[in-house]
C-alpha positions as CSV (number, residue, x, y, z in Angstrom):
1,M,201.0,-10.8,109.7
2,S,199.4,-11.6,106.3
3,K,199.2,-8.8,103.7
4,L,196.0,-7.4,102.4
5,S,195.1,-8.6,99.0
6,E,195.3,-6.2,96.1
7,P,191.6,-6.4,95.4
8,L,190.8,-5.7,99.1
9,K,193.1,-2.7,99.2
10,A,191.6,-1.4,95.9
11,F,188.1,-1.8,97.3
12,I,189.0,0.0,100.6
13,N,190.3,2.9,98.5
14,S,187.6,2.8,95.8
15,P,186.3,6.3,94.9
16,H,182.7,5.5,95.8
17,A,183.8,5.0,99.5
18,R,185.3,8.5,99.6
19,P,188.5,7.3,101.4
20,N,190.4,10.6,101.2
21,T,190.3,14.0,102.9
22,A,188.4,16.8,101.1
23,T,190.5,19.0,98.9
24,A,190.5,22.7,99.4
25,P,188.2,24.4,96.9
26,K,189.7,27.1,94.8
27,H,187.6,29.8,96.4
28,I,188.0,28.7,100.1
29,I,190.3,31.6,101.0
30,S,187.6,34.1,99.8
31,V,185.1,32.3,102.1
32,Y,187.4,32.7,105.1
33,E,188.2,36.3,104.1
34,K,184.5,37.2,104.0
35,I,184.1,35.6,107.5
36,A,187.0,37.5,108.9
37,N,185.9,40.8,107.4
38,D,182.3,40.4,108.6
39,A,183.6,39.4,112.0
40,R,185.6,42.6,112.2
41,A,182.6,44.7,111.3
42,K,180.6,43.0,114.0
43,K,183.4,43.3,116.6
44,V,184.0,39.6,116.7
45,G,187.7,39.0,117.5
46,L,190.1,36.7,115.8
47,P,190.0,34.0,118.5
48,A,186.2,33.6,117.9
49,W,186.1,33.6,114.1
50,L,189.2,31.5,113.8
51,S,187.8,28.9,116.2
52,I,184.5,28.8,114.3
53,S,186.3,28.4,111.0
54,T,188.8,25.9,112.3
55,A,186.1,23.7,113.9
56,A,183.9,23.7,110.8
57,T,186.9,23.0,108.5
58,M,188.1,20.1,110.6
59,T,184.6,18.6,110.7
60,M,184.6,18.8,106.9
61,N,187.9,16.8,106.9
62,S,189.8,19.3,104.7
63,P,193.4,19.8,106.0
64,E,194.3,21.7,102.8
65,S,191.7,24.3,103.7
66,L,192.9,24.4,107.3
67,L,196.4,25.5,106.2
68,Q,194.9,28.3,104.0
69,L,192.8,29.4,106.9
70,Y,196.0,29.6,109.0
71,G,197.7,31.6,106.3
72,L,194.9,34.1,106.3
73,A,194.8,34.4,110.1
74,V,198.5,35.3,110.4
75,S,198.6,37.6,107.4
76,S,199.4,41.3,107.9
77,K,195.7,42.2,107.3
78,H,194.4,40.1,110.2
79,G,197.4,40.2,112.5
80,G,197.3,36.8,114.1
81,H,200.6,35.8,115.8
82,A,202.1,32.9,113.9
83,V,202.7,30.6,116.9
84,H,199.8,31.6,119.0
85,S,197.3,31.2,116.1
86,A,198.8,27.7,115.3
87,E,198.4,26.7,119.0
88,L,194.8,28.0,119.1
89,M,193.9,26.0,116.0
90,R,195.5,22.9,117.5
91,E,193.6,23.4,120.7
92,V,190.3,23.7,118.8
93,G,191.3,20.6,116.8
94,L,191.9,18.6,119.9
95,K,188.5,19.5,121.3
96,C,186.9,18.5,118.0
97,V,187.6,14.9,119.1
98,G,184.7,15.2,121.5
99,F,182.3,16.3,118.8
100,N,183.6,14.6,115.6
101,G,185.6,11.6,116.8
102,V,189.3,10.8,116.5
103,P,189.9,10.0,112.8
104,R,189.2,13.4,111.3
105,V,191.2,15.1,114.0
106,I,194.2,12.9,113.3
107,N,193.9,13.7,109.6
108,S,193.6,17.4,110.1
109,L,196.1,18.0,112.9
110,G,198.7,15.8,111.2
111,A,198.5,17.5,107.9
112,F,198.3,20.9,109.6
113,Y,201.5,20.4,111.5
114,A,203.3,19.0,108.4
115,G,202.3,22.0,106.3
116,L,203.5,24.7,108.7
117,P,206.8,26.5,108.3
118,A,209.8,24.8,109.9
119,E,210.3,27.6,112.4
120,I,206.7,27.3,113.6
121,Q,207.0,23.5,113.9
122,A,210.1,24.0,116.1
123,E,208.1,26.2,118.4
124,L,205.2,23.9,118.6
125,A,207.5,20.9,119.3
126,K,208.4,22.6,122.7
127,R,204.8,22.2,123.9
128,K,204.4,19.5,126.6
129,P,201.1,17.6,127.2
130,R,199.0,19.0,130.0
131,R,196.1,16.5,130.2
132,N,197.9,13.5,131.6
133,L,195.8,11.9,134.3
134,N,197.4,11.0,137.6
135,R,196.6,10.5,141.3
136,E,197.3,14.2,142.0
137,N,194.9,15.7,139.4
138,I,192.1,13.1,138.9
139,N,189.8,14.6,141.4
140,A,190.2,18.1,140.0
141,T,189.6,16.8,136.5
142,L,186.4,15.1,137.5
143,Q,185.2,18.2,139.3
144,R,185.9,20.3,136.2
145,G,183.9,17.9,134.1
146,N,180.9,18.0,136.4
147,D,181.1,21.8,136.7
148,L,181.2,22.2,132.9
149,W,178.3,19.7,132.4
150,D,176.2,21.6,135.0
151,S,177.1,25.0,133.4
152,I,176.0,23.9,129.9
153,Y,172.9,21.8,130.7
154,R,171.4,23.3,133.9
155,P,168.7,23.0,135.1
156,F,168.4,19.7,133.3
157,S,172.0,18.3,133.9
158,T,171.0,15.6,136.4
159,K,167.9,14.6,134.4
160,L,170.0,14.4,131.2
161,S,172.6,12.2,132.9
162,A,169.9,9.8,134.0
163,K,168.4,9.7,130.5
164,L,171.8,8.9,129.0
165,A,172.3,6.2,131.6
166,Q,169.2,4.5,130.3
167,S,170.8,4.2,126.9
168,H,174.0,2.7,128.5
169,P,175.1,3.1,132.1
170,D,178.6,4.2,131.1
171,L,177.5,6.7,128.5
172,P,177.2,9.7,130.9
173,V,180.2,8.5,132.7
174,H,182.4,8.6,129.6
175,I,180.9,11.9,128.4
176,I,181.2,13.8,131.7
177,E,184.5,12.3,132.9
178,S,186.4,11.8,129.6
179,E,185.0,14.5,127.4
180,Y,183.9,17.3,129.7
181,G,186.5,16.7,132.3
182,A,189.6,15.5,130.6
183,L,189.1,17.3,127.2
184,F,186.6,20.2,127.1
185,S,187.6,21.8,130.4
186,D,191.1,23.2,130.5
187,P,193.6,22.3,133.2
188,T,195.9,25.0,134.4
189,S,198.5,25.8,131.8
190,P,202.2,25.9,132.8
191,N,202.7,28.6,130.2
192,P,200.3,31.6,130.4
193,D,201.1,32.6,126.9
194,L,199.5,29.5,125.4
195,P,195.9,29.9,124.3
196,N,193.0,28.3,126.1
197,V,189.9,27.3,124.3
198,G,187.9,28.1,127.4
199,R,184.2,28.1,128.3
200,V,183.0,30.4,125.6
201,L,185.2,29.2,122.7
202,T,184.4,25.5,123.6
203,S,180.7,26.2,123.2
204,I,181.4,28.0,119.9
205,V,183.5,25.1,118.7
206,G,180.7,22.6,119.7
207,V,178.1,24.6,117.7
208,A,180.4,24.8,114.7
209,C,181.2,21.1,114.7
210,L,177.7,19.9,115.2
211,R,176.2,22.3,112.6
212,S,178.8,21.0,110.1
213,Q,177.9,17.4,110.8
214,T,174.2,17.8,110.1
215,G,171.6,15.5,111.6
216,V,172.2,16.6,115.2
217,G,169.9,19.6,115.5
218,P,169.0,19.0,119.2
219,Q,172.6,19.0,120.1
220,V,173.2,22.3,118.2
221,V,170.3,23.8,120.2
222,S,171.8,22.5,123.5
223,H,175.2,24.1,122.8
224,I,173.7,27.4,121.7
225,F,171.9,27.5,125.0
226,G,175.2,26.4,126.7
227,L,176.9,29.4,125.2
228,R,174.3,31.7,126.6
229,K,174.5,30.1,130.0
230,A,178.2,30.9,130.2
231,F,177.3,34.6,130.4
232,E,174.5,33.9,132.8
233,D,176.5,31.9,135.4
234,G,179.7,33.9,135.2
235,S,181.9,31.1,133.8
236,A,182.5,33.0,130.5
237,E,185.9,34.4,129.8
238,T,186.1,38.2,129.7
239,D,188.6,38.4,126.9
240,V,186.7,36.7,124.0
241,E,185.8,39.7,121.8
242,G,182.3,39.3,120.5
243,G,181.6,36.3,122.7
244,Q,178.5,37.8,124.3
245,W,177.1,39.0,121.0
246,L,177.6,35.4,119.6
247,A,175.4,34.2,122.4
248,S,172.5,36.5,121.3
249,N,169.9,35.5,118.8
250,E,171.5,37.7,116.1
251,G,175.0,36.5,116.9
252,S,174.1,32.8,117.0
253,L,172.4,33.1,113.6
254,W,175.5,34.7,112.2
255,L,177.7,31.9,113.7
256,L,175.5,29.3,112.0
257,E,175.6,31.2,108.7
258,Q,179.4,31.3,108.7
259,V,179.6,27.5,109.4
260,D,177.1,26.9,106.5
261,S,179.3,28.9,104.1
262,I,182.3,26.8,104.9
263,V,180.4,23.5,104.7
264,E,178.9,24.5,101.3
265,A,182.3,25.6,100.0
266,I,184.1,22.4,100.9
267,S,181.4,19.9,100.2
268,G,179.4,21.5,97.5
269,H,176.3,19.8,98.7
270,G,175.8,20.6,102.4
271,G,177.9,18.2,104.5
272,N,180.3,15.3,104.2
273,F,180.5,14.1,107.7
274,A,178.5,10.9,107.0
275,P,177.3,11.3,103.4
276,G,177.0,7.6,102.6
277,L,178.3,6.0,99.5
278,Q,178.0,7.8,96.2
279,A,174.7,7.0,94.5
280,G,174.8,4.7,91.6
281,K,178.1,3.0,92.5
282,P,178.5,-0.7,93.0
283,L,178.5,-1.8,96.6
284,K,180.0,-5.3,95.9
285,S,183.7,-5.9,95.4
286,K,185.1,-8.2,92.7
287,L,187.1,-10.4,95.0
């Protein structure tokens, strides 16, 4: 295979194209600390505030910040179990694929694992995949996808599927089967000690990712309603401390405010998901 020319490599990595992950701002730990303290005051448990913060940070493409968030979560003050918290953050990161796409998740999860203590890495390495598709589980996976889709979008789920199919006939197929079935809904875990990002936390993650992206207000609204519907149809987990409050008007507003504080801290200007090229920079290479 032929090599890339030096001018081409230089242009790919030119500063105006923002080719690198976002560095952790000096004050990011204080932002996370404020979120954690405020969550405690509002009786929002660690799984919820850590999921919110993880999803927003991954959307902002800042692996350095993610590691600082982990350090705070497992500190003596906040009491997160080292392995369980790492697993929870990885599960949140995996589900971010469905909202943010693959590249940022690869960046964040790779750097997150690399930055963990060796003993935590060793424990995580024991984890086996649980989302492999095969003849025995495909029907259950498809059913989970349809059930989750209906739970979030009822009573408009069928109408929404038809509208998406007008855009492309395979769009709702991919979303419901691959995203909602194989990714967003959780298969049975062989290890009950491993954390699930279940119905409530998945909606929370969706809201955090979409708010961080900017430009997708209708989808933010949909997933806020989706969070509420989890408590209406009985699909909500009962062990997410603060989950029902987050589904209220006051709680959802608080959720969005925490996401905004992370976005502002990391980007400094309100979002870096698709910011475009820096203004005033040349768009032509010198090949």
